[in-house]
KEKE-3310 file (N, C-alpha, C; in steps of 0.2 Angstrom, whole numbers, plus 5000, padded with zeros to 4 digits):
npx = (5004:5003:5012:5006:5011:5006:5012:5011:5014:5021:5007:4995:4997:4998:5011:5015:5022:5025:5027:5034:5034:5040:5048:5055:5055:5052:5041:5039:5025:5021:5031:5032:5042:5059:5065:5055:5052:5064:5066:5056:5059:5071:5067:5060:5069:5069:5073:5073:5065:5057:5050:5033:5025:5011:5007:5014:5015:5023:5022:5020:5031:5042:5052:5059:5072:5081:5079:5081:5095:5100:5096:5096:5084:5071:5062:5045:5033:5019:5018:5013:5016:5030:5040:5039:5042:5053:5068:5063:5062:5055:5042:5024:5008:4990:4983:4995:5005:5013:5025:5029:5039:5030:5018:5006:5002:4989:4990:4980:4975:4970:4966:4964:4964:4977:4985:4991:4989:4990:4984:4987:4982:4980:4974:4973:4975:4965:4967:4969:4979:4977:4982:4978:4966:4954:4947:4943:4926:4927:4935:4949:4954:4954:4969:4979:4971:4955:4938:4930:4938:4941:4929:4927:4937:4933:4922:4928:4935:4924:4919:4927:4929:4918:4924:4936:4950:4953:4967:4971:4980:4979:4973:4959:4946:4937:4933:4928:4917:4909:4906:4899:4888:4880:4874:4868:4860:4851:4856:4858:4869:4880:4878:4881:4894:4901:4900:4908:4920:4922:4925:4937:4946:4946:4953:4965:4967:4969:4958:4959:4961:4947:4933:4927:4914:4910:4912:4903:4891:4893:4900:4898:4903:4902:4889:4879:4867:4858:4843:4841:4853:4853:4842:4846:4856:4849:4847:4839:4837:4846:4861:4873:4886:4885:4880:4890:4900:4895:4895:4909:4914:4907:4913:4926:4925:4921)
npy = (4994:5011:5023:5037:5053:5067:5083:5097:5114:5131:5143:5137:5127:5111:5099:5084:5067:5053:5036:5021:5006:4995:4997:5007:5020:5037:5052:5069:5080:5095:5104:5116:5121:5116:5110:5105:5093:5087:5084:5075:5064:5060:5056:5045:5037:5037:5040:5054:5053:5059:5075:5081:5093:5104:5116:5133:5142:5150:5144:5131:5127:5131:5124:5117:5118:5117:5105:5097:5099:5093:5080:5075:5073:5070:5083:5085:5092:5103:5105:5116:5126:5126:5135:5142:5133:5129:5121:5111:5095:5086:5087:5087:5083:5083:5068:5061:5048:5046:5037:5030:5020:5005:5011:5021:5037:5046:5061:5075:5089:5104:5118:5135:5140:5143:5146:5135:5123:5106:5090:5075:5059:5044:5030:5017:5018:5026:5040:5057:5070:5086:5100:5117:5117:5110:5111:5105:5107:5118:5128:5133:5151:5162:5166:5167:5160:5156:5158:5149:5139:5134:5130:5119:5111:5107:5100:5090:5083:5079:5068:5058:5042:5040:5036:5042:5049:5065:5075:5089:5105:5115:5120:5125:5122:5125:5139:5138:5130:5138:5147:5139:5136:5148:5147:5135:5132:5123:5110:5094:5086:5095:5102:5091:5089:5100:5101:5091:5095:5107:5102:5094:5105:5112:5104:5105:5097:5090:5092:5086:5072:5073:5066:5062:5059:5065:5079:5081:5081:5092:5102:5118:5122:5111:5109:5116:5113:5113:5118:5125:5132:5139:5147:5155:5162:5170:5165:5156:5143:5148:5146:5133:5137:5151:5152:5146:5155:5167:5162:5160:5173:5179:5171:5176:5188:5184)
npz = (5000:4996:5005:5013:5019:5028:5028:5038:5034:5034:5036:5033:5024:5016:5013:5005:5007:4998:4998:4992:4998:4993:4982:4987:4983:4984:4984:4985:4986:4981:4989:4999:5008:5011:5022:5032:5024:5023:5036:5039:5030:5035:5048:5044:5037:5023:5006:4995:4979:4969:4965:4964:4957:4957:4953:4950:4961:4975:4987:4984:4977:4983:4990:4981:4974:4984:4989:4978:4976:4988:4987:4974:4967:4955:4947:4943:4934:4928:4910:4904:4912:4913:4913:4925:4935:4947:4944:4936:4928:4921:4910:4911:4904:4901:4904:4904:4911:4927:4935:4951:4958:4961:4958:4949:4943:4936:4926:4927:4918:4926:4924:4929:4943:4941:4925:4922:4929:4936:4942:4952:4950:4958:4954:4959:4972:4976:4977:4976:4972:4973:4973:4972:4966:4970:4986:5002:5003:4995:4982:4972:4971:4957:4948:4936:4928:4920:4924:4917:4914:4927:4931:4922:4926:4939:4935:4929:4939:4948:4942:4945:4954:4968:4980:4980:4988:4993:4993:4997:4996:5006:5022:5023:5027:5037:5035:5022:5024:5032:5023:5014:5022:5022:5010:5009:5021:5026:5022:5027:5026:5025:5037:5047:5043:5046:5060:5063:5057:5065:5077:5075:5072:5083:5091:5085:5074:5057:5043:5031:5022:5012:5003:4986:4986:4998:4995:4984:4991:5000:4995:4989:4976:4969:4968:4960:4955:4966:4973:4984:4986:4973:4976:4987:4981:4972:4959:4953:4941:4932:4922:4925:4925:4926:4940:4947:4944:4950:4964:4966:4965:4976:4986:4986:4992:5005)
capx = (5000:5006:5012:5005:5012:5004:5016:5009:5019:5018:5002:4989:4998:5000:5014:5014:5027:5022:5032:5032:5038:5043:5054:5058:5055:5048:5040:5036:5020:5021:5035:5033:5048:5063:5067:5051:5052:5070:5066:5052:5063:5076:5064:5058:5074:5067:5077:5068:5066:5054:5045:5027:5022:5004:5008:5020:5015:5029:5020:5020:5038:5048:5057:5061:5079:5085:5078:5085:5102:5102:5094:5096:5078:5069:5056:5040:5028:5015:5021:5010:5019:5037:5045:5038:5043:5060:5072:5059:5066:5051:5035:5019:5002:4984:4982:5001:5006:5019:5026:5033:5039:5025:5012:5005:4997:4987:4990:4974:4975:4964:4968:4959:4967:4982:4984:4995:4988:4988:4983:4990:4977:4982:4967:4973:4975:4959:4970:4970:4983:4974:4985:4974:4960:4949:4948:4937:4920:4929:4939:4954:4952:4957:4975:4979:4967:4948:4932:4927:4943:4940:4922:4928:4942:4929:4918:4932:4936:4919:4917:4931:4925:4916:4928:4943:4952:4956:4973:4972:4986:4978:4968:4954:4940:4932:4930:4924:4911:4905:4903:4894:4881:4877:4871:4863:4859:4847:4859:4860:4876:4884:4878:4885:4901:4904:4901:4914:4926:4924:4928:4943:4950:4946:4958:4971:4968:4968:4951:4960:4958:4940:4932:4923:4907:4908:4912:4897:4886:4893:4904:4894:4905:4900:4882:4876:4860:4854:4838:4842:4859:4851:4838:4851:4860:4844:4849:4835:4836:4852:4866:4878:4892:4883:4879:4897:4904:4893:4898:4917:4915:4905:4918:4932:4924:4918)
capy = (5000:5017:5027:5044:5057:5074:5088:5104:5119:5138:5144:5133:5123:5104:5096:5077:5062:5047:5031:5014:5002:4989:5000:5012:5027:5042:5058:5075:5083:5103:5106:5123:5122:5110:5107:5100:5087:5083:5081:5069:5059:5058:5052:5038:5033:5037:5044:5057:5051:5064:5080:5082:5100:5105:5123:5137:5146:5149:5140:5124:5125:5135:5119:5113:5119:5115:5097:5094:5100:5089:5073:5074:5070:5073:5087:5084:5097:5104:5107:5122:5130:5124:5141:5144:5128:5129:5115:5106:5090:5082:5091:5082:5086:5080:5060:5058:5044:5047:5031:5030:5013:5001:5015:5025:5042:5049:5068:5078:5096:5107:5125:5139:5143:5146:5144:5129:5118:5099:5086:5068:5054:5037:5027:5011:5020:5031:5046:5063:5076:5091:5106:5122:5117:5108:5111:5103:5112:5124:5128:5139:5157:5163:5170:5169:5156:5159:5155:5144:5134:5132:5126:5113:5107:5104:5095:5084:5080:5076:5062:5052:5038:5043:5035:5045:5054:5072:5077:5096:5109:5120:5119:5130:5119:5128:5145:5136:5127:5143:5150:5135:5136:5154:5146:5129:5131:5117:5104:5090:5083:5100:5103:5086:5089:5106:5099:5087:5100:5112:5098:5093:5111:5114:5100:5106:5091:5091:5090:5084:5072:5072:5061:5065:5058:5071:5085:5081:5082:5097:5108:5122:5123:5105:5108:5121:5111:5113:5123:5130:5136:5144:5152:5159:5167:5173:5163:5149:5142:5150:5141:5131:5142:5158:5150:5145:5162:5171:5159:5161:5180:5180:5168:5180:5193:5182)
capz = (5000:4996:5011:5012:5025:5027:5032:5039:5033:5033:5041:5032:5019:5017:5008:5006:5005:4995:4998:4990:5003:4990:4978:4992:4980:4988:4981:4988:4982:4982:4995:5000:5011:5010:5029:5035:5020:5024:5043:5038:5026:5040:5053:5042:5034:5016:5001:4990:4972:4965:4967:4960:4958:4954:4949:4951:4966:4979:4993:4982:4974:4987:4992:4975:4972:4990:4989:4972:4978:4993:4986:4967:4965:4949:4948:4938:4934:4922:4904:4903:4917:4914:4914:4931:4940:4948:4943:4933:4924:4916:4909:4909:4902:4902:4903:4905:4917:4931:4939:4956:4960:4958:4958:4943:4944:4929:4926:4924:4918:4930:4924:4932:4949:4937:4918:4921:4935:4935:4948:4951:4952:4959:4954:4962:4979:4977:4980:4972:4975:4969:4974:4974:4962:4974:4993:5006:5003:4992:4976:4972:4968:4951:4947:4929:4924:4919:4927:4913:4915:4934:4931:4918:4930:4944:4932:4927:4945:4951:4939:4948:4959:4974:4986:4979:4994:4991:4997:4994:4998:5011:5028:5022:5027:5042:5032:5017:5027:5035:5017:5011:5026:5020:5004:5010:5028:5028:5020:5033:5026:5027:5045:5050:5041:5049:5067:5063:5056:5071:5083:5073:5072:5090:5094:5081:5069:5050:5040:5025:5016:5011:4997:4981:4988:5003:4991:4980:4996:5004:4992:4985:4970:4965:4969:4957:4954:4972:4972:4990:4984:4968:4979:4991:4976:4967:4952:4951:4934:4928:4920:4931:4925:4929:4947:4949:4943:4956:4970:4966:4966:4983:4991:4986:4997:5011)
cpx = (5004:5006:5011:5006:5010:5009:5013:5015:5016:5012:4996:4990:4999:5005:5013:5021:5023:5028:5030:5037:5042:5049:5058:5058:5050:5047:5037:5031:5020:5025:5036:5040:5052:5064:5062:5050:5058:5070:5061:5055:5068:5073:5062:5063:5073:5072:5072:5070:5063:5051:5039:5025:5015:5004:5013:5020:5020:5028:5019:5027:5044:5053:5061:5069:5083:5085:5082:5092:5104:5100:5095:5090:5076:5062:5051:5035:5024:5019:5019:5013:5027:5042:5044:5039:5050:5063:5068:5063:5061:5044:5030:5012:4996:4984:4989:5001:5013:5019:5031:5033:5034:5018:5012:5000:4996:4987:4984:4976:4969:4966:4962:4962:4973:4981:4988:4995:4987:4987:4986:4985:4980:4976:4967:4973:4969:4962:4971:4974:4982:4976:4979:4968:4954:4951:4942:4932:4922:4933:4944:4951:4956:4963:4975:4976:4960:4943:4929:4932:4942:4934:4923:4932:4938:4924:4922:4933:4930:4916:4922:4927:4924:4920:4935:4944:4955:4961:4974:4978:4985:4972:4963:4947:4935:4929:4926:4917:4906:4902:4897:4887:4877:4872:4866:4863:4855:4850:4861:4867:4881:4884:4882:4892:4904:4904:4907:4921:4928:4927:4935:4948:4951:4952:4965:4972:4966:4961:4952:4963:4950:4939:4927:4916:4905:4908:4905:4891:4887:4897:4900:4896:4904:4892:4877:4869:4856:4849:4839:4848:4857:4847:4842:4854:4855:4845:4845:4835:4841:4857:4871:4884:4891:4883:4886:4901:4902:4895:4905:4918:4913:4910:4924:4931:4922:4923)
cpy = (5006:5021:5034:5048:5064:5078:5095:5109:5126:5139:5139:5128:5115:5102:5088:5073:5056:5042:5024:5010:4996:4992:5005:5019:5031:5049:5063:5079:5091:5105:5113:5125:5115:5107:5103:5093:5083:5080:5075:5063:5056:5053:5045:5034:5033:5042:5047:5056:5057:5070:5081:5088:5100:5111:5127:5141:5144:5144:5132:5122:5128:5130:5115:5113:5116:5107:5094:5094:5095:5082:5071:5071:5073:5077:5086:5089:5099:5108:5114:5128:5129:5130:5144:5139:5127:5122:5110:5101:5087:5086:5086:5086:5081:5072:5057:5053:5045:5040:5033:5023:5009:5005:5020:5031:5045:5057:5070:5086:5099:5114:5129:5143:5147:5143:5137:5124:5111:5096:5079:5063:5047:5033:5020:5012:5025:5037:5051:5068:5082:5099:5111:5122:5115:5108:5107:5108:5118:5123:5134:5145:5158:5168:5172:5164:5159:5155:5149:5138:5130:5128:5119:5108:5104:5099:5089:5080:5076:5070:5056:5048:5041:5042:5038:5050:5060:5075:5084:5099:5114:5118:5125:5128:5123:5135:5143:5133:5133:5147:5146:5135:5143:5152:5140:5128:5125:5110:5100:5087:5088:5102:5098:5087:5095:5105:5095:5091:5104:5108:5096:5099:5113:5110:5100:5100:5093:5089:5087:5077:5071:5067:5065:5065:5064:5077:5086:5083:5088:5103:5112:5123:5117:5104:5114:5119:5111:5119:5128:5134:5141:5149:5157:5164:5171:5171:5156:5149:5144:5144:5139:5135:5149:5157:5150:5151:5166:5169:5161:5169:5182:5177:5173:5186:5191:5182)
cpz = (5000:5002:5010:5019:5023:5031:5032:5038:5033:5038:5040:5026:5021:5011:5009:5004:5003:4995:4996:4994:4999:4986:4982:4988:4984:4984:4986:4984:4985:4989:4995:5003:5011:5017:5032:5031:5022:5031:5043:5035:5031:5045:5051:5038:5026:5012:4996:4983:4967:4969:4962:4961:4954:4950:4952:4957:4971:4985:4991:4979:4978:4989:4987:4974:4978:4990:4984:4973:4983:4992:4979:4964:4958:4950:4942:4939:4928:4916:4903:4907:4918:4916:4921:4937:4941:4948:4939:4928:4919:4916:4907:4908:4903:4900:4903:4911:4920:4935:4945:4959:4957:4957:4952:4945:4937:4931:4923:4924:4921:4930:4927:4938:4946:4930:4917:4926:4933:4942:4946:4954:4952:4960:4958:4970:4981:4980:4975:4975:4970:4970:4976:4969:4966:4981:4996:5006:5000:4985:4976:4969:4961:4951:4940:4925:4923:4923:4923:4913:4922:4934:4927:4922:4935:4941:4931:4934:4949:4948:4941:4953:4966:4980:4986:4985:4991:4995:4994:4998:5004:5016:5028:5024:5031:5038:5026:5019:5029:5029:5014:5015:5024:5014:5004:5017:5030:5025:5026:5032:5027:5034:5048:5049:5045:5057:5068:5062:5062:5077:5081:5074:5079:5094:5090:5076:5062:5048:5033:5026:5017:5005:4992:4983:4993:5000:4987:4985:5000:5001:4988:4978:4966:4966:4966:4955:4960:4972:4978:4988:4979:4971:4983:4987:4972:4960:4950:4943:4929:4926:4926:4931:4928:4937:4950:4949:4949:4963:4971:4968:4974:4988:4991:4991:5004:5017)
residu = (UNK:UNK:UNK:UNK:UNK:UNK:UNK:UNK:UNK:UNK:UNK:UNK:UNK:UNK:UNK:UNK:UNK:UNK:UNK:UNK:UNK:UNK:UNK:UNK:UNK:UNK:UNK:UNK:UNK:UNK:UNK:UNK:UNK:UNK:UNK:UNK:UNK:UNK:UNK:UNK:UNK:UNK:UNK:UNK:UNK:UNK:UNK:UNK:UNK:UNK:UNK:UNK:UNK:UNK:UNK:UNK:UNK:UNK:UNK:UNK:UNK:UNK:UNK:UNK:UNK:UNK:UNK:UNK:UNK:UNK:UNK:UNK:UNK:UNK:UNK:UNK:UNK:UNK:UNK:UNK:UNK:UNK:UNK:UNK:UNK:UNK:UNK:UNK:UNK:UNK:UNK:UNK:UNK:UNK:UNK:UNK:UNK:UNK:UNK:UNK:UNK:UNK:UNK:UNK:UNK:UNK:UNK:UNK:UNK:UNK:UNK:UNK:UNK:UNK:UNK:UNK:UNK:UNK:UNK:UNK:UNK:UNK:UNK:UNK:UNK:UNK:UNK:UNK:UNK:UNK:UNK:UNK:UNK:UNK:UNK:UNK:UNK:UNK:UNK:UNK:UNK:UNK:UNK:UNK:UNK:UNK:UNK:UNK:UNK:UNK:UNK:UNK:UNK:UNK:UNK:UNK:UNK:UNK:UNK:UNK:UNK:UNK:UNK:UNK:UNK:UNK:UNK:UNK:UNK:UNK:UNK:UNK:UNK:UNK:UNK:UNK:UNK:UNK:UNK:UNK:UNK:UNK:UNK:UNK:UNK:UNK:UNK:UNK:UNK:UNK:UNK:UNK:UNK:UNK:UNK:UNK:UNK:UNK:UNK:UNK:UNK:UNK:UNK:UNK:UNK:UNK:UNK:UNK:UNK:UNK:UNK:UNK:UNK:UNK:UNK:UNK:UNK:UNK:UNK:UNK:UNK:UNK:UNK:UNK:UNK:UNK:UNK:UNK:UNK:UNK:UNK:UNK:UNK:UNK:UNK:UNK:UNK:UNK:UNK:UNK:UNK:UNK:UNK:UNK:UNK:UNK:UNK:UNK:UNK:UNK:UNK:UNK:UNK:UNK)
# end
């Protein structure tokens, strides 16, 4: 089984270590800082083989060059963003496959948050490393991508199997849930999820990962067909893209 280690960094980021116990290959996903990754590697006696970057923002690639210098790892990242990924060795695009030991990840392009965002989907492990495209009960804000791209990206992700675990790159869940409740206050799944989230955060525990099934039940950005949500927005019967666009703009000001 693929070992997955979640590393809290900065104020609210998560980097991840993935380790194949057979081949002993190890990958770091979106290392914001090098030292926390190096500390975790040393603690476990693992050697870093790869870095998997989802996009170019500094809180996802800040550790790239130091980790590469100290471990000689290979850096893999989006072809569409290659000029902004420090130390990139291999460029990947939609539907490419990345191997790590005995495990394979399909690359999916999920532009929107940035113009060159990708995610890594390990189907055999029901694991999705989605950077800043999808959060628990939320989605990334727009930087240099478009709202149409972000909408299409979430449409792509919500077709993944319901049991897929979502390993996103930020602990934004509590704020996202508060926003979701302004749109669907009567959603019982959302109410239950928020009670659980509040308890976890009160104890300093992470709320990540979630699952696609949980997101379909609670994430407003995946629930544009909800009549309660449409009514809250005053957009009953409008297109899904119009509803999504209005929600993203509201969330930016929340």
